[in-house]
Short mmCIF file of the C-alpha atoms (twelve columns), coordinates in Angstrom:
data_MODEL
# 
_entry.id   MODEL 
# 
loop_
_atom_site.group_PDB 
_atom_site.id 
_atom_site.type_symbol 
_atom_site.label_atom_id 
_atom_site.label_alt_id 
_atom_site.label_comp_id 
_atom_site.label_asym_id 
_atom_site.label_seq_id 
_atom_site.Cartn_x 
_atom_site.Cartn_y 
_atom_site.Cartn_z 
_atom_site.pdbx_PDB_model_num 
ATOM 1  C CA . MET A 1  12.999  -29.642 -15.056 1 
ATOM 2  C CA . ARG A 2  9.480   -28.893 -13.925 1 
ATOM 3  C CA . ARG A 3  7.340   -31.805 -12.845 1 
ATOM 4  C CA . THR A 4  4.024   -29.977 -12.974 1 
ATOM 5  C CA . ALA A 5  1.514   -29.120 -15.655 1 
ATOM 6  C CA . HIS A 6  -1.351  -26.695 -16.004 1 
ATOM 7  C CA . ALA A 7  -4.094  -25.695 -18.382 1 
ATOM 8  C CA . SER A 8  -4.191  -22.040 -19.347 1 
ATOM 9  C CA . LEU A 9  -7.714  -20.877 -20.002 1 
ATOM 10 C CA . VAL A 10 -6.679  -17.257 -20.492 1 
ATOM 11 C CA . VAL A 11 -3.339  -15.670 -21.354 1 
ATOM 12 C CA . PHE A 12 -3.090  -11.904 -20.945 1 
ATOM 13 C CA . THR A 13 -0.727  -10.108 -23.292 1 
ATOM 14 C CA . HIS A 14 -1.119  -6.672  -21.722 1 
ATOM 15 C CA . PRO A 15 -1.518  -5.368  -18.176 1 
ATOM 16 C CA . LEU A 16 -5.054  -5.566  -16.811 1 
ATOM 17 C CA . HIS A 17 -6.945  -2.289  -16.467 1 
ATOM 18 C CA . ASP A 18 -8.704  -3.432  -13.284 1 
ATOM 19 C CA . PRO A 19 -7.054  -6.515  -11.745 1 
ATOM 20 C CA . ALA A 20 -9.086  -6.215  -8.524  1 
ATOM 21 C CA . SER A 21 -12.349 -6.637  -10.461 1 
ATOM 22 C CA . LEU A 22 -10.997 -9.729  -12.193 1 
ATOM 23 C CA . ALA A 23 -9.935  -11.197 -8.843  1 
ATOM 24 C CA . ASP A 24 -13.404 -10.471 -7.425  1 
ATOM 25 C CA . TYR A 25 -15.084 -12.096 -10.422 1 
ATOM 26 C CA . ILE A 26 -12.944 -15.230 -10.053 1 
ATOM 27 C CA . ALA A 27 -13.640 -15.404 -6.311  1 
ATOM 28 C CA . ASN A 28 -17.391 -15.031 -6.885  1 
ATOM 29 C CA . HIS A 29 -17.453 -17.732 -9.570  1 
ATOM 30 C CA . ARG A 30 -15.021 -20.196 -8.011  1 
ATOM 31 C CA . ASP A 31 -17.684 -22.896 -7.647  1 
ATOM 32 C CA . THR A 32 -19.515 -22.280 -10.935 1 
ATOM 33 C CA . ASP A 33 -20.079 -25.447 -12.957 1 
ATOM 34 C CA . TYR A 34 -19.189 -24.636 -16.550 1 
ATOM 35 C CA . GLY A 35 -19.951 -28.146 -17.792 1 
ATOM 36 C CA . THR A 36 -17.731 -30.725 -19.409 1 
ATOM 37 C CA . THR A 37 -16.110 -31.242 -22.775 1 
ATOM 38 C CA . ASP A 38 -14.588 -34.083 -24.744 1 
ATOM 39 C CA . ILE A 39 -10.960 -33.470 -25.560 1 
ATOM 40 C CA . GLU A 40 -9.600  -35.041 -28.710 1 
ATOM 41 C CA . SER A 41 -5.971  -33.946 -28.319 1 
ATOM 42 C CA . ILE A 42 -3.569  -32.117 -26.044 1 
ATOM 43 C CA . GLU A 43 -0.599  -29.982 -26.997 1 
ATOM 44 C CA . LEU A 44 2.672   -29.204 -25.284 1 
ATOM 45 C CA . ILE A 45 3.412   -25.568 -26.006 1 
ATOM 46 C CA . ARG A 46 6.023   -22.980 -25.185 1 
ATOM 47 C CA . TYR A 47 5.252   -19.312 -24.655 1 
ATOM 48 C CA . VAL A 48 7.519   -16.980 -26.655 1 
ATOM 49 C CA . ARG A 49 7.232   -13.347 -25.663 1 
ATOM 50 C CA . THR A 50 7.803   -10.691 -28.287 1 
ATOM 51 C CA . MET A 51 7.840   -6.926  -27.812 1 
ATOM 52 C CA . THR A 52 4.068   -6.747  -28.383 1 
ATOM 53 C CA . ASP A 53 2.625   -10.236 -28.032 1 
ATOM 54 C CA . VAL A 54 2.927   -13.757 -26.712 1 
ATOM 55 C CA . GLN A 55 3.291   -16.437 -29.355 1 
ATOM 56 C CA . LEU A 56 2.515   -20.071 -28.678 1 
ATOM 57 C CA . VAL A 57 4.955   -22.546 -30.223 1 
ATOM 58 C CA . ARG A 58 3.644   -26.111 -30.409 1 
ATOM 59 C CA . LEU A 59 6.308   -28.561 -29.302 1 
ATOM 60 C CA . ASP A 60 4.205   -31.702 -29.627 1 
ATOM 61 C CA . MET A 61 0.630   -32.953 -29.879 1 
ATOM 62 C CA . VAL A 62 -0.981  -36.134 -28.601 1 
ATOM 63 C CA . ALA A 63 -4.243  -37.455 -30.048 1 
ATOM 64 C CA . LEU A 64 -6.485  -38.909 -27.353 1 
ATOM 65 C CA . ARG A 65 -8.889  -40.674 -29.735 1 
# 
């Protein structure tokens, strides 16, 4: 069992056309302040890969308010 968690901000469903440019962009914006947000709930999901897509299956949800 994994004992870690993460937040996916982006999920790619196809190979990147220019991965080096994406890596450069991330490196150049590593310290950018994008602000804050209020989160009302979190979900535990599972990624299910199909032949053409990635589907997200919600396993559970927790309301934070």
